[in-house]
Residue, then its C-alpha position, 0 to 999 in steps of 0.5 A: m360654133g358647135t352647130d357650124k362644126r357639125a354642119r361642116q362635118k356633115a357636108n364633108r361626109d356628104r362630099a365623101r359619099q358622093e365621091r365614093i358613088r362617083k368612083q363606083k359608077l366609073n369603075k362599073a362603066r369601065k368594067r362593062g366597057l372591057i367586058f361588053g364594049l368590044g366590037i367584032p374587029a376588037i374581038i378578032a384582034v385579041l384572037f378571041g382567047v377562047s380558052n380552057y380557062v381565063m382572066k383570073d382577075t377580071t379587073t385587069t386589061k387582059p383580053i376579055d375573050a380569053v378563056l384559059s390561063t396559060t398555066p392551067q390550075p387544078s379543077v375545083t369542081a368536086p376534086g378527085r384524086q391526083i395522078t403523078g408521073k405518067t398518066p396511064c390509060p383509064k379503064t374503059d368500062g366506067t369503073e375508073v376512080r375519078a381523077t382531076i389533077f394530072e402531072q402529064a398529058p396522057a399517052m395515046c389511049i384510043d384507037p383512031a380506027k374506031s368511032y367514039t361518041a361523047t354523051f353529055n348528061t347535063s342538068e338541062g338535057v342530053i347532048e350527044v357528040a360524034l368525036d372526030t378521030k380522023k382529023t383530030p385523033s390527039t385532041v379526041n384522045n385527050f378528051v376521051t381520057l379525061s372523060r373516062y377519068k370522070y374529070y368532067d363529072t359534076s363540072f359546069i357550063f359556066r359561059t354563055d356568050t350570045s355575041l358569039d353563039i357559044i357555050q363553054g364548059g369543062g370546070s367551074g370557071n375559066t381558070d380550071g384545068p387538068g394541070y397540063t396543056i396539049k398541042d394544037e392539032g391543026t389550023g384553018f378551022k371554020y366554026a359552024e352550028g353544032d361544033l365541039v371545039m377545044a377552048r384555049s388562050s390566045g397563045a398556041d398549044s394552051g388547051g387542056g380540058q375546057f371546050f365550047f359548043v357552037t350553037g349558031p352562026k355568030a361564031s363564024v367571026l372566029d373563022s379568020q383565026g381558025t386556031y381553035v381545034t374542032f374535034g366533034k359534032i353534035t348529033k343529038g341535043l343541039d336544041v339543049a345547047q341552044a337552050i343553055l345559051a338562052l339562059n344567058s343572064g346578061a351579067g358576068d364575064l366572057g359574055g355572061a354566065p347562065s342565069k342558073p347553074v348548068t351542070i354536066d352530071t356525067l360525061v360518058i364515052t362509048e366506042k365501036 
């Protein structure tokens, strides 16, 4: 009888183990379906929530392409000081004390009549961008202000999506944000290689600090929406952005993370 009892117990343990394995495989398959199983029409249907931040819980059924939470959370990348109340214009000589948490969006700090260049000094090389103050002065102002507060220093390019030819950054992950959102500045955008674009959720006026680079033609699938504000163009280092996309590991959410950490060591603004 003792032998029979032990045999039954062993059989029960084996069945329980097999059931756990079955559920794990099922959950994995479901998750892969959520992350990778959507075709182009489905991506369009969820407005490609390319956002500044996104899906805090990747096991939910939230749109897989949204890259921004509707309530941006303070950035967790080497956090700097917090600015409460109105956000004053930062120093322009590079000596501003780093800040990463803001209570309010900044006032207009740039001169739209001037030209501004953003230099991304990344762990993979330098990317230079001419910012468009003519078409998107408010969006550029937000980006320049955050850059001069050194908000982007030590942040990451955390998303490499080969299905859309984009790389996304501006935090350590898709839930980081400066603590506020800004209004969308126009619609009807078309997305081409070299564009610098504000990331946001599928909801209007939900951008804040995150952005993405278009590295190839596949991003044109977003043209039918045209709601992600393009505010700059790569003038040097497109090959660097494309090399970062090529680091796609094939694993992770939102199209996949790089196979190694890709950092924005500093982001420097020059004006003339």
